[in-house]
PyMOL Python script that loads the backbone (N, CA, C, O; Angstrom):
from pymol import cmd

cmd.read_pdbstr("""\
ATOM      1  N   MET A   1       0.970  -1.194   0.149  1.00  0.00           N
ATOM      2  CA  MET A   1      -0.066  -0.049  -0.036  1.00  0.00           C
ATOM      3  C   MET A   1       0.968   1.192   0.073  1.00  0.00           C
ATOM      4  O   MET A   1       1.968   1.266   0.787  1.00  0.00           O
ATOM      5  N   SER A   2       0.416   2.209  -0.893  1.00  0.00           N
ATOM      6  CA  SER A   2       1.230   3.638  -0.730  1.00  0.00           C
ATOM      7  C   SER A   2       1.413   4.404   0.608  1.00  0.00           C
ATOM      8  O   SER A   2       0.446   4.374   1.369  1.00  0.00           O
ATOM      9  N   LYS A   3       2.208   4.896   0.891  1.00  0.00           N
ATOM     10  CA  LYS A   3       1.883   5.720   2.006  1.00  0.00           C
ATOM     11  C   LYS A   3       2.000   7.386   1.960  1.00  0.00           C
ATOM     12  O   LYS A   3       2.259   8.221   2.826  1.00  0.00           O
ATOM     13  N   ARG A   4       1.707   7.466   0.631  1.00  0.00           N
ATOM     14  CA  ARG A   4       1.531   8.842   0.094  1.00  0.00           C
ATOM     15  C   ARG A   4       0.217   9.331  -0.070  1.00  0.00           C
ATOM     16  O   ARG A   4      -0.492   8.410  -0.476  1.00  0.00           O
ATOM     17  N   TYR A   5      -0.417  10.388   0.072  1.00  0.00           N
ATOM     18  CA  TYR A   5      -1.413  11.057  -0.178  1.00  0.00           C
ATOM     19  C   TYR A   5      -1.090  11.565  -1.776  1.00  0.00           C
ATOM     20  O   TYR A   5      -0.022  12.058  -2.138  1.00  0.00           O
ATOM     21  N   ARG A   6      -2.159  11.348  -2.550  1.00  0.00           N
ATOM     22  CA  ARG A   6      -2.210  11.719  -3.965  1.00  0.00           C
ATOM     23  C   ARG A   6      -3.569  12.587  -4.146  1.00  0.00           C
ATOM     24  O   ARG A   6      -4.648  12.494  -3.561  1.00  0.00           O
ATOM     25  N   PHE A   7      -3.039  13.635  -5.368  1.00  0.00           N
ATOM     26  CA  PHE A   7      -4.271  14.919  -5.322  1.00  0.00           C
ATOM     27  C   PHE A   7      -3.852  14.453  -6.864  1.00  0.00           C
ATOM     28  O   PHE A   7      -2.750  14.148  -7.320  1.00  0.00           O
ATOM     29  N   TYR A   8      -5.243  14.521  -7.525  1.00  0.00           N
ATOM     30  CA  TYR A   8      -5.345  14.596  -9.020  1.00  0.00           C
ATOM     31  C   TYR A   8      -6.085  15.896  -9.538  1.00  0.00           C
ATOM     32  O   TYR A   8      -7.144  16.158  -8.967  1.00  0.00           O
ATOM     33  N   VAL A   9      -5.757  16.556 -10.323  1.00  0.00           N
ATOM     34  CA  VAL A   9      -6.196  17.775 -11.144  1.00  0.00           C
ATOM     35  C   VAL A   9      -6.785  17.024 -12.359  1.00  0.00           C
ATOM     36  O   VAL A   9      -6.101  16.487 -13.230  1.00  0.00           O
ATOM     37  N   VAL A  10      -8.371  17.054 -12.308  1.00  0.00           N
ATOM     38  CA  VAL A  10      -8.678  16.335 -13.513  1.00  0.00           C
ATOM     39  C   VAL A  10      -9.906  17.409 -14.194  1.00  0.00           C
ATOM     40  O   VAL A  10     -10.447  18.322 -13.572  1.00  0.00           O
ATOM     41  N   PRO A  11     -10.177  17.024 -15.650  1.00  0.00           N
ATOM     42  CA  PRO A  11     -10.957  18.006 -16.010  1.00  0.00           C
ATOM     43  C   PRO A  11     -12.453  17.513 -15.521  1.00  0.00           C
ATOM     44  O   PRO A  11     -12.774  16.325 -15.482  1.00  0.00           O
ATOM     45  N   GLY A  12     -13.309  18.593 -15.156  1.00  0.00           N
ATOM     46  CA  GLY A  12     -14.789  18.652 -14.661  1.00  0.00           C
ATOM     47  C   GLY A  12     -15.693  18.437 -15.993  1.00  0.00           C
ATOM     48  O   GLY A  12     -15.293  18.479 -17.156  1.00  0.00           O
ATOM     49  N   THR A  13     -16.956  18.207 -15.551  1.00  0.00           N
ATOM     50  CA  THR A  13     -17.753  18.487 -16.886  1.00  0.00           C
ATOM     51  C   THR A  13     -18.322  19.807 -17.120  1.00  0.00           C
ATOM     52  O   THR A  13     -18.376  20.245 -18.269  1.00  0.00           O
ATOM     53  N   LEU A  14     -18.739  20.462 -16.152  1.00  0.00           N
ATOM     54  CA  LEU A  14     -19.405  21.804 -16.623  1.00  0.00           C
ATOM     55  C   LEU A  14     -18.792  23.041 -15.482  1.00  0.00           C
ATOM     56  O   LEU A  14     -18.365  22.810 -14.351  1.00  0.00           O
ATOM     57  N   PRO A  15     -18.880  24.159 -16.045  1.00  0.00           N
ATOM     58  CA  PRO A  15     -18.428  25.261 -15.439  1.00  0.00           C
ATOM     59  C   PRO A  15     -19.581  25.315 -14.375  1.00  0.00           C
ATOM     60  O   PRO A  15     -20.710  24.941 -14.691  1.00  0.00           O
ATOM     61  N   PRO A  16     -19.248  25.862 -12.888  1.00  0.00           N
ATOM     62  CA  PRO A  16     -18.126  26.839 -12.841  1.00  0.00           C
ATOM     63  C   PRO A  16     -17.120  25.677 -12.301  1.00  0.00           C
ATOM     64  O   PRO A  16     -16.066  26.020 -11.767  1.00  0.00           O
ATOM     65  N   GLU A  17     -17.449  24.315 -12.441  1.00  0.00           N
ATOM     66  CA  GLU A  17     -16.301  23.264 -11.740  1.00  0.00           C
ATOM     67  C   GLU A  17     -15.451  22.849 -13.403  1.00  0.00           C
ATOM     68  O   GLU A  17     -15.410  21.668 -13.750  1.00  0.00           O
ATOM     69  N   ALA A  18     -15.046  23.569 -13.985  1.00  0.00           N
ATOM     70  CA  ALA A  18     -14.195  23.073 -14.895  1.00  0.00           C
ATOM     71  C   ALA A  18     -13.189  22.210 -15.099  1.00  0.00           C
ATOM     72  O   ALA A  18     -12.829  21.625 -16.121  1.00  0.00           O
ATOM     73  N   TRP A  19     -12.544  22.197 -13.372  1.00  0.00           N
ATOM     74  CA  TRP A  19     -11.465  21.444 -13.075  1.00  0.00           C
ATOM     75  C   TRP A  19     -11.591  20.906 -11.721  1.00  0.00           C
ATOM     76  O   TRP A  19     -11.976  21.730 -10.890  1.00  0.00           O
ATOM     77  N   LEU A  20     -11.403  19.942 -11.376  1.00  0.00           N
ATOM     78  CA  LEU A  20     -11.626  19.093 -10.057  1.00  0.00           C
ATOM     79  C   LEU A  20     -10.281  18.670  -9.351  1.00  0.00           C
ATOM     80  O   LEU A  20      -9.277  18.317  -9.970  1.00  0.00           O
ATOM     81  N   VAL A  21     -10.383  18.751  -7.962  1.00  0.00           N
ATOM     82  CA  VAL A  21      -9.296  18.322  -7.431  1.00  0.00           C
ATOM     83  C   VAL A  21      -9.722  17.128  -6.492  1.00  0.00           C
ATOM     84  O   VAL A  21     -10.556  17.338  -5.612  1.00  0.00           O
ATOM     85  N   LYS A  22      -9.225  16.013  -6.643  1.00  0.00           N
ATOM     86  CA  LYS A  22      -9.563  14.679  -6.075  1.00  0.00           C
ATOM     87  C   LYS A  22      -8.193  14.334  -5.237  1.00  0.00           C
ATOM     88  O   LYS A  22      -7.016  14.517  -5.549  1.00  0.00           O
ATOM     89  N   ALA A  23      -8.765  13.783  -4.091  1.00  0.00           N
ATOM     90  CA  ALA A  23      -7.532  13.450  -2.982  1.00  0.00           C
ATOM     91  C   ALA A  23      -7.823  11.824  -2.919  1.00  0.00           C
ATOM     92  O   ALA A  23      -8.881  11.254  -3.183  1.00  0.00           O
ATOM     93  N   GLN A  24      -6.732  11.323  -2.545  1.00  0.00           N
ATOM     94  CA  GLN A  24      -6.584   9.649  -2.241  1.00  0.00           C
ATOM     95  C   GLN A  24      -5.628   9.599  -1.160  1.00  0.00           C
ATOM     96  O   GLN A  24      -4.456   9.950  -1.296  1.00  0.00           O
ATOM     97  N   ASP A  25      -6.170   9.126   0.003  1.00  0.00           N
ATOM     98  CA  ASP A  25      -5.224   8.976   1.285  1.00  0.00           C
ATOM     99  C   ASP A  25      -4.579   7.928   0.954  1.00  0.00           C
ATOM    100  O   ASP A  25      -4.909   7.293  -0.048  1.00  0.00           O
ATOM    101  N   PRO A  26      -3.399   7.506   1.846  1.00  0.00           N
ATOM    102  CA  PRO A  26      -2.673   6.628   1.712  1.00  0.00           C
ATOM    103  C   PRO A  26      -3.509   5.102   2.130  1.00  0.00           C
ATOM    104  O   PRO A  26      -4.027   5.044   3.245  1.00  0.00           O
ATOM    105  N   GLY A  27      -3.584   4.185   1.417  1.00  0.00           N
ATOM    106  CA  GLY A  27      -4.189   2.888   1.333  1.00  0.00           C
ATOM    107  C   GLY A  27      -5.399   2.891   0.919  1.00  0.00           C
ATOM    108  O   GLY A  27      -6.016   1.834   0.788  1.00  0.00           O
ATOM    109  N   ALA A  28      -6.010   4.240   0.607  1.00  0.00           N
ATOM    110  CA  ALA A  28      -7.410   3.967  -0.112  1.00  0.00           C
ATOM    111  C   ALA A  28      -7.196   3.573  -1.412  1.00  0.00           C
ATOM    112  O   ALA A  28      -6.171   3.743  -2.072  1.00  0.00           O
ATOM    113  N   PRO A  29      -8.585   2.847  -1.862  1.00  0.00           N
ATOM    114  CA  PRO A  29      -8.739   2.385  -2.899  1.00  0.00           C
ATOM    115  C   PRO A  29      -8.934   3.167  -4.271  1.00  0.00           C
ATOM    116  O   PRO A  29      -8.653   2.821  -5.418  1.00  0.00           O
ATOM    117  N   GLN A  30      -9.504   4.326  -3.782  1.00  0.00           N
ATOM    118  CA  GLN A  30      -9.590   5.312  -5.226  1.00  0.00           C
ATOM    119  C   GLN A  30      -9.412   6.735  -4.485  1.00  0.00           C
ATOM    120  O   GLN A  30      -9.280   6.958  -3.281  1.00  0.00           O
ATOM    121  N   ALA A  31      -9.447   7.578  -5.512  1.00  0.00           N
ATOM    122  CA  ALA A  31      -9.340   9.169  -5.108  1.00  0.00           C
ATOM    123  C   ALA A  31     -11.217   9.723  -4.953  1.00  0.00           C
ATOM    124  O   ALA A  31     -12.153   9.384  -5.677  1.00  0.00           O
ATOM    125  N   GLU A  32     -11.225  10.455  -4.002  1.00  0.00           N
ATOM    126  CA  GLU A  32     -12.607  11.027  -3.667  1.00  0.00           C
ATOM    127  C   GLU A  32     -12.477  12.657  -4.449  1.00  0.00           C
ATOM    128  O   GLU A  32     -11.382  13.147  -4.727  1.00  0.00           O
ATOM    129  N   TYR A  33     -13.459  13.171  -4.653  1.00  0.00           N
ATOM    130  CA  TYR A  33     -13.882  14.464  -5.303  1.00  0.00           C
ATOM    131  C   TYR A  33     -13.489  15.293  -3.540  1.00  0.00           C
ATOM    132  O   TYR A  33     -13.697  14.892  -2.395  1.00  0.00           O
ATOM    133  N   ILE A  34     -12.907  16.466  -4.045  1.00  0.00           N
ATOM    134  CA  ILE A  34     -12.541  17.164  -2.767  1.00  0.00           C
ATOM    135  C   ILE A  34     -13.029  18.854  -3.049  1.00  0.00           C
ATOM    136  O   ILE A  34     -13.246  19.594  -2.089  1.00  0.00           O
ATOM    137  N   GLN A  35     -13.128  19.213  -4.130  1.00  0.00           N
ATOM    138  CA  GLN A  35     -13.206  20.603  -4.586  1.00  0.00           C
ATOM    139  C   GLN A  35     -13.173  20.616  -6.321  1.00  0.00           C
ATOM    140  O   GLN A  35     -12.541  19.898  -7.095  1.00  0.00           O
ATOM    141  N   GLY A  36     -14.208  21.835  -6.601  1.00  0.00           N
ATOM    142  CA  GLY A  36     -13.909  22.159  -8.039  1.00  0.00           C
ATOM    143  C   GLY A  36     -13.796  23.613  -8.270  1.00  0.00           C
ATOM    144  O   GLY A  36     -14.270  24.440  -7.490  1.00  0.00           O
ATOM    145  N   PHE A  37     -13.101  23.940  -9.456  1.00  0.00           N
ATOM    146  CA  PHE A  37     -12.494  25.338  -9.924  1.00  0.00           C
ATOM    147  C   PHE A  37     -12.916  25.480 -11.251  1.00  0.00           C
ATOM    148  O   PHE A  37     -13.199  24.586 -12.048  1.00  0.00           O
ATOM    149  N   PRO A  38     -12.929  26.799 -11.422  1.00  0.00           N
ATOM    150  CA  PRO A  38     -12.969  27.202 -12.736  1.00  0.00           C
ATOM    151  C   PRO A  38     -11.939  27.275 -13.688  1.00  0.00           C
ATOM    152  O   PRO A  38     -12.238  27.359 -14.879  1.00  0.00           O
ATOM    153  N   THR A  39     -10.640  27.253 -13.287  1.00  0.00           N
ATOM    154  CA  THR A  39      -9.645  27.147 -14.033  1.00  0.00           C
ATOM    155  C   THR A  39      -8.637  25.641 -13.473  1.00  0.00           C
ATOM    156  O   THR A  39      -8.658  25.038 -12.399  1.00  0.00           O
ATOM    157  N   GLN A  40      -7.956  25.455 -14.519  1.00  0.00           N
ATOM    158  CA  GLN A  40      -6.905  24.189 -14.173  1.00  0.00           C
ATOM    159  C   GLN A  40      -5.941  25.253 -13.416  1.00  0.00           C
ATOM    160  O   GLN A  40      -5.792  24.839 -12.266  1.00  0.00           O
ATOM    161  N   ALA A  41      -5.362  26.236 -13.577  1.00  0.00           N
ATOM    162  CA  ALA A  41      -4.562  26.952 -12.688  1.00  0.00           C
ATOM    163  C   ALA A  41      -5.038  26.871 -11.321  1.00  0.00           C
ATOM    164  O   ALA A  41      -4.367  26.277 -10.477  1.00  0.00           O
ATOM    165  N   ASP A  42      -6.213  27.455 -11.017  1.00  0.00           N
ATOM    166  CA  ASP A  42      -6.696  27.642  -9.773  1.00  0.00           C
ATOM    167  C   ASP A  42      -7.021  25.957  -8.978  1.00  0.00           C
ATOM    168  O   ASP A  42      -7.303  25.906  -7.781  1.00  0.00           O
ATOM    169  N   ALA A  43      -6.950  24.980  -9.637  1.00  0.00           N
ATOM    170  CA  ALA A  43      -6.866  23.693  -9.244  1.00  0.00           C
ATOM    171  C   ALA A  43      -5.591  23.446  -8.906  1.00  0.00           C
ATOM    172  O   ALA A  43      -5.333  23.043  -7.772  1.00  0.00           O
ATOM    173  N   ILE A  44      -4.792  23.613  -9.670  1.00  0.00           N
ATOM    174  CA  ILE A  44      -3.620  23.285  -9.349  1.00  0.00           C
ATOM    175  C   ILE A  44      -2.704  23.753  -8.018  1.00  0.00           C
ATOM    176  O   ILE A  44      -1.941  23.071  -7.334  1.00  0.00           O
ATOM    177  N   GLN A  45      -3.069  25.184  -7.906  1.00  0.00           N
ATOM    178  CA  GLN A  45      -2.590  26.132  -6.886  1.00  0.00           C
ATOM    179  C   GLN A  45      -3.160  25.586  -5.595  1.00  0.00           C
ATOM    180  O   GLN A  45      -2.418  25.644  -4.615  1.00  0.00           O
ATOM    181  N   TYR A  46      -4.383  25.058  -5.444  1.00  0.00           N
ATOM    182  CA  TYR A  46      -5.054  24.715  -4.408  1.00  0.00           C
ATOM    183  C   TYR A  46      -4.497  23.245  -3.967  1.00  0.00           C
ATOM    184  O   TYR A  46      -4.343  22.965  -2.778  1.00  0.00           O
ATOM    185  N   ALA A  47      -4.212  22.346  -5.005  1.00  0.00           N
ATOM    186  CA  ALA A  47      -3.659  21.137  -4.917  1.00  0.00           C
ATOM    187  C   ALA A  47      -2.123  21.113  -4.192  1.00  0.00           C
ATOM    188  O   ALA A  47      -1.724  20.242  -3.419  1.00  0.00           O
ATOM    189  N   VAL A  48      -1.376  22.299  -4.652  1.00  0.00           N
ATOM    190  CA  VAL A  48       0.006  22.600  -4.310  1.00  0.00           C
ATOM    191  C   VAL A  48       0.058  22.839  -2.725  1.00  0.00           C
ATOM    192  O   VAL A  48       0.909  22.469  -1.916  1.00  0.00           O
ATOM    193  N   GLN A  49      -1.143  23.590  -2.534  1.00  0.00           N
ATOM    194  CA  GLN A  49      -0.955  24.407  -1.175  1.00  0.00           C
ATOM    195  C   GLN A  49      -1.250  23.511  -0.259  1.00  0.00           C
ATOM    196  O   GLN A  49      -0.632  23.481   0.805  1.00  0.00           O
ATOM    197  N   VAL A  50      -2.428  22.490  -0.605  1.00  0.00           N
ATOM    198  CA  VAL A  50      -2.337  21.114   0.498  1.00  0.00           C
ATOM    199  C   VAL A  50      -1.405  20.364   0.500  1.00  0.00           C
ATOM    200  O   VAL A  50      -0.993  19.956   1.586  1.00  0.00           O
ATOM    201  N   ALA A  51      -0.713  19.902  -0.854  1.00  0.00           N
ATOM    202  CA  ALA A  51       0.462  19.019  -0.838  1.00  0.00           C
ATOM    203  C   ALA A  51       1.461  19.614  -0.007  1.00  0.00           C
ATOM    204  O   ALA A  51       2.019  18.817   0.746  1.00  0.00           O
ATOM    205  N   ARG A  52       1.805  20.710   0.052  1.00  0.00           N
ATOM    206  CA  ARG A  52       3.026  21.588   0.769  1.00  0.00           C
ATOM    207  C   ARG A  52       2.707  21.473   2.085  1.00  0.00           C
ATOM    208  O   ARG A  52       3.674  21.301   2.827  1.00  0.00           O
ATOM    209  N   LYS A  53       1.446  21.524   2.682  1.00  0.00           N
ATOM    210  CA  LYS A  53       1.304  21.708   4.116  1.00  0.00           C
ATOM    211  C   LYS A  53       1.344  20.052   4.546  1.00  0.00           C
ATOM    212  O   LYS A  53       1.974  19.840   5.582  1.00  0.00           O
ATOM    213  N   LEU A  54       0.938  19.232   4.091  1.00  0.00           N
ATOM    214  CA  LEU A  54       1.336  18.027   4.353  1.00  0.00           C
ATOM    215  C   LEU A  54       2.697  17.492   4.414  1.00  0.00           C
ATOM    216  O   LEU A  54       3.012  16.641   5.245  1.00  0.00           O
ATOM    217  N   CYS A  55       3.523  17.984   3.536  1.00  0.00           N
ATOM    218  CA  CYS A  55       5.114  17.583   3.540  1.00  0.00           C
ATOM    219  C   CYS A  55       5.861  18.474   4.803  1.00  0.00           C
ATOM    220  O   CYS A  55       6.836  18.118   5.464  1.00  0.00           O
ATOM    221  N   GLU A  56       5.083  19.749   4.919  1.00  0.00           N
ATOM    222  CA  GLU A  56       5.466  20.211   6.245  1.00  0.00           C
ATOM    223  C   GLU A  56       5.244  19.473   7.344  1.00  0.00           C
ATOM    224  O   GLU A  56       6.117  19.509   8.211  1.00  0.00           O
ATOM    225  N   SER A  57       4.388  18.878   7.505  1.00  0.00           N
ATOM    226  CA  SER A  57       4.272  18.221   8.428  1.00  0.00           C
ATOM    227  C   SER A  57       4.366  16.444   8.489  1.00  0.00           C
ATOM    228  O   SER A  57       3.740  15.593   9.121  1.00  0.00           O
ATOM    229  N   GLY A  58       5.303  16.405   7.649  1.00  0.00           N
ATOM    230  CA  GLY A  58       5.938  15.262   7.954  1.00  0.00           C
ATOM    231  C   GLY A  58       5.399  14.149   6.738  1.00  0.00           C
ATOM    232  O   GLY A  58       6.046  13.122   6.531  1.00  0.00           O
ATOM    233  N   GLU A  59       4.259  14.439   6.032  1.00  0.00           N
ATOM    234  CA  GLU A  59       3.495  13.419   5.297  1.00  0.00           C
ATOM    235  C   GLU A  59       4.415  13.486   3.841  1.00  0.00           C
ATOM    236  O   GLU A  59       5.208  14.386   3.564  1.00  0.00           O
ATOM    237  N   LEU A  60       4.096  12.298   2.995  1.00  0.00           N
ATOM    238  CA  LEU A  60       4.383  12.480   1.808  1.00  0.00           C
ATOM    239  C   LEU A  60       3.361  12.746   1.071  1.00  0.00           C
ATOM    240  O   LEU A  60       2.247  12.389   1.452  1.00  0.00           O
ATOM    241  N   ALA A  61       3.570  13.592  -0.421  1.00  0.00           N
ATOM    242  CA  ALA A  61       2.341  13.847  -1.223  1.00  0.00           C
ATOM    243  C   ALA A  61       2.602  13.733  -2.493  1.00  0.00           C
ATOM    244  O   ALA A  61       3.811  13.722  -2.727  1.00  0.00           O
ATOM    245  N   GLN A  62       1.762  13.623  -3.615  1.00  0.00           N
ATOM    246  CA  GLN A  62       1.922  13.658  -4.901  1.00  0.00           C
ATOM    247  C   GLN A  62       0.774  14.318  -5.475  1.00  0.00           C
ATOM    248  O   GLN A  62      -0.368  14.248  -5.022  1.00  0.00           O
ATOM    249  N   ILE A  63       1.232  15.128  -6.761  1.00  0.00           N
ATOM    250  CA  ILE A  63       0.062  15.719  -7.574  1.00  0.00           C
ATOM    251  C   ILE A  63       0.138  15.027  -8.851  1.00  0.00           C
ATOM    252  O   ILE A  63       1.161  14.560  -9.352  1.00  0.00           O
ATOM    253  N   HIS A  64      -0.846  15.009  -9.251  1.00  0.00           N
ATOM    254  CA  HIS A  64      -0.792  14.391 -10.867  1.00  0.00           C
ATOM    255  C   HIS A  64      -1.839  15.470 -11.602  1.00  0.00           C
ATOM    256  O   HIS A  64      -2.961  15.752 -11.181  1.00  0.00           O
ATOM    257  N   VAL A  65      -1.190  16.009 -12.819  1.00  0.00           N
ATOM    258  CA  VAL A  65      -2.148  16.680 -13.701  1.00  0.00           C
ATOM    259  C   VAL A  65      -2.745  16.279 -14.670  1.00  0.00           C
ATOM    260  O   VAL A  65      -1.930  15.863 -15.494  1.00  0.00           O
ATOM    261  N   GLN A  66      -4.029  16.160 -15.098  1.00  0.00           N
ATOM    262  CA  GLN A  66      -4.394  15.343 -16.385  1.00  0.00           C
ATOM    263  C   GLN A  66      -5.103  16.321 -17.224  1.00  0.00           C
ATOM    264  O   GLN A  66      -5.831  17.266 -16.918  1.00  0.00           O
ATOM    265  N   ARG A  67      -4.641  15.779 -18.554  1.00  0.00           N
ATOM    266  CA  ARG A  67      -5.003  16.646 -19.849  1.00  0.00           C
ATOM    267  C   ARG A  67      -6.686  16.574 -19.973  1.00  0.00           C
ATOM    268  O   ARG A  67      -7.357  15.820 -19.268  1.00  0.00           O
ATOM    269  N   PRO A  68      -7.092  17.221 -20.693  1.00  0.00           N
ATOM    270  CA  PRO A  68      -8.543  17.075 -21.225  1.00  0.00           C
ATOM    271  C   PRO A  68      -8.512  15.561 -22.073  1.00  0.00           C
ATOM    272  O   PRO A  68      -9.487  14.822 -21.932  1.00  0.00           O
ATOM    273  N   ASP A  69      -7.702  15.252 -22.696  1.00  0.00           N
ATOM    274  CA  ASP A  69      -7.601  14.245 -23.326  1.00  0.00           C
ATOM    275  C   ASP A  69      -7.518  12.928 -22.508  1.00  0.00           C
ATOM    276  O   ASP A  69      -7.483  11.780 -22.950  1.00  0.00           O
ATOM    277  N   GLY A  70      -7.497  13.325 -21.283  1.00  0.00           N
ATOM    278  CA  GLY A  70      -7.071  11.735 -20.422  1.00  0.00           C
ATOM    279  C   GLY A  70      -5.554  11.476 -20.204  1.00  0.00           C
ATOM    280  O   GLY A  70      -5.206  10.632 -19.378  1.00  0.00           O
ATOM    281  N   ARG A  71      -4.855  12.017 -20.758  1.00  0.00           N
ATOM    282  CA  ARG A  71      -3.526  11.735 -20.624  1.00  0.00           C
ATOM    283  C   ARG A  71      -2.809  12.639 -19.579  1.00  0.00           C
ATOM    284  O   ARG A  71      -2.888  13.856 -19.750  1.00  0.00           O
ATOM    285  N   PHE A  72      -2.030  12.097 -18.381  1.00  0.00           N
ATOM    286  CA  PHE A  72      -1.419  12.832 -17.802  1.00  0.00           C
ATOM    287  C   PHE A  72      -0.361  13.789 -18.163  1.00  0.00           C
ATOM    288  O   PHE A  72       0.381  13.494 -19.101  1.00  0.00           O
ATOM    289  N   ARG A  73      -0.204  14.881 -17.543  1.00  0.00           N
ATOM    290  CA  ARG A  73       0.785  15.793 -18.540  1.00  0.00           C
ATOM    291  C   ARG A  73       1.948  16.327 -17.316  1.00  0.00           C
ATOM    292  O   ARG A  73       2.902  16.940 -17.794  1.00  0.00           O
ATOM    293  N   ILE A  74       1.953  16.188 -16.129  1.00  0.00           N
ATOM    294  CA  ILE A  74       2.912  16.501 -15.154  1.00  0.00           C
ATOM    295  C   ILE A  74       2.410  15.909 -13.540  1.00  0.00           C
ATOM    296  O   ILE A  74       1.304  15.712 -13.036  1.00  0.00           O
ATOM    297  N   GLU A  75       3.715  15.762 -13.087  1.00  0.00           N
ATOM    298  CA  GLU A  75       3.375  15.139 -11.840  1.00  0.00           C
ATOM    299  C   GLU A  75       4.279  15.920 -10.709  1.00  0.00           C
ATOM    300  O   GLU A  75       5.340  16.383 -11.129  1.00  0.00           O
ATOM    301  N   TRP A  76       4.033  16.076  -9.601  1.00  0.00           N
ATOM    302  CA  TRP A  76       5.029  16.824  -8.662  1.00  0.00           C
ATOM    303  C   TRP A  76       4.997  15.945  -7.641  1.00  0.00           C
ATOM    304  O   TRP A  76       3.929  15.413  -7.341  1.00  0.00           O
ATOM    305  N   THR A  77       6.250  15.641  -6.907  1.00  0.00           N
ATOM    306  CA  THR A  77       6.373  15.093  -5.705  1.00  0.00           C
ATOM    307  C   THR A  77       7.001  15.961  -4.383  1.00  0.00           C
ATOM    308  O   THR A  77       7.917  16.783  -4.417  1.00  0.00           O
ATOM    309  N   TYR A  78       6.311  15.570  -3.359  1.00  0.00           N
ATOM    310  CA  TYR A  78       6.416  16.260  -2.120  1.00  0.00           C
ATOM    311  C   TYR A  78       6.933  15.421  -0.896  1.00  0.00           C
ATOM    312  O   TYR A  78       6.123  14.659  -0.369  1.00  0.00           O
ATOM    313  N   GLY A  79       8.212  15.495  -0.398  1.00  0.00           N
ATOM    314  CA  GLY A  79       8.589  14.529   0.346  1.00  0.00           C
ATOM    315  C   GLY A  79       9.984  13.686  -0.360  1.00  0.00           C
ATOM    316  O   GLY A  79      10.855  14.172  -1.081  1.00  0.00           O
ATOM    317  N   ASP A  80       9.848  12.292   0.119  1.00  0.00           N
ATOM    318  CA  ASP A  80      10.961  11.459  -0.929  1.00  0.00           C
ATOM    319  C   ASP A  80      10.116  11.118  -2.195  1.00  0.00           C
ATOM    320  O   ASP A  80       8.941  10.751  -2.181  1.00  0.00           O
ATOM    321  N   ASP A  81      10.788  11.273  -3.131  1.00  0.00           N
ATOM    322  CA  ASP A  81      10.648  10.824  -4.750  1.00  0.00           C
ATOM    323  C   ASP A  81      10.416   9.223  -4.472  1.00  0.00           C
ATOM    324  O   ASP A  81      11.209   8.500  -3.870  1.00  0.00           O
ATOM    325  N   PRO A  82       8.998   8.773  -5.112  1.00  0.00           N
ATOM    326  CA  PRO A  82       8.985   7.390  -5.637  1.00  0.00           C
ATOM    327  C   PRO A  82      10.098   6.524  -6.121  1.00  0.00           C
ATOM    328  O   PRO A  82      10.985   7.226  -6.606  1.00  0.00           O
ATOM    329  N   PRO A  83      10.387   5.162  -6.168  1.00  0.00           N
ATOM    330  CA  PRO A  83      11.454   4.838  -6.658  1.00  0.00           C
ATOM    331  C   PRO A  83      10.951   4.932  -8.408  1.00  0.00           C
ATOM    332  O   PRO A  83       9.864   5.287  -8.863  1.00  0.00           O
ATOM    333  N   GLU A  84      12.042   4.527  -9.042  1.00  0.00           N
ATOM    334  CA  GLU A  84      11.782   4.710 -10.501  1.00  0.00           C
ATOM    335  C   GLU A  84      11.401   3.240 -11.121  1.00  0.00           C
ATOM    336  O   GLU A  84      12.069   2.233 -10.887  1.00  0.00           O
ATOM    337  N   HIS A  85      10.501   3.258 -11.755  1.00  0.00           N
ATOM    338  CA  HIS A  85       9.824   2.008 -12.408  1.00  0.00           C
ATOM    339  C   HIS A  85      10.005   1.992 -14.093  1.00  0.00           C
ATOM    340  O   HIS A  85       9.724   2.890 -14.886  1.00  0.00           O
ATOM    341  N   GLN A  86      10.548   0.715 -14.344  1.00  0.00           N
ATOM    342  CA  GLN A  86      11.049   0.660 -15.846  1.00  0.00           C
ATOM    343  C   GLN A  86       9.783   0.461 -16.474  1.00  0.00           C
ATOM    344  O   GLN A  86       8.972   0.010 -15.665  1.00  0.00           O
ATOM    345  N   GLY A  87       9.346   0.619 -17.538  1.00  0.00           N
ATOM    346  CA  GLY A  87       8.152   0.450 -18.203  1.00  0.00           C
ATOM    347  C   GLY A  87       8.251   0.084 -19.760  1.00  0.00           C
ATOM    348  O   GLY A  87       7.226  -0.082 -20.422  1.00  0.00           O
TER     349      GLY A  87
END
""", "prot")
cmd.dss("prot")
cmd.show_as("cartoon", "prot")
cmd.util.cbc("prot")
cmd.orient("prot")
């Protein structure tokens, strides 16, 4: 099981929640919706703030940002980096 909080910035379906932030607690089977935002930048800013606060308190966190086409475009890790995986 993962010991890292994961945040996903994903496209929403309707304004004003055009972008959603979902969070997955360590060991949880899936991410849960936590808040919607009008822009991707706003959603990323919120996820970064939460992840930094977790890291400051000694927790591990990671943010994944998804493109509208479903592919992930970027990932940020707070705390120890996860091991490299060959794919």
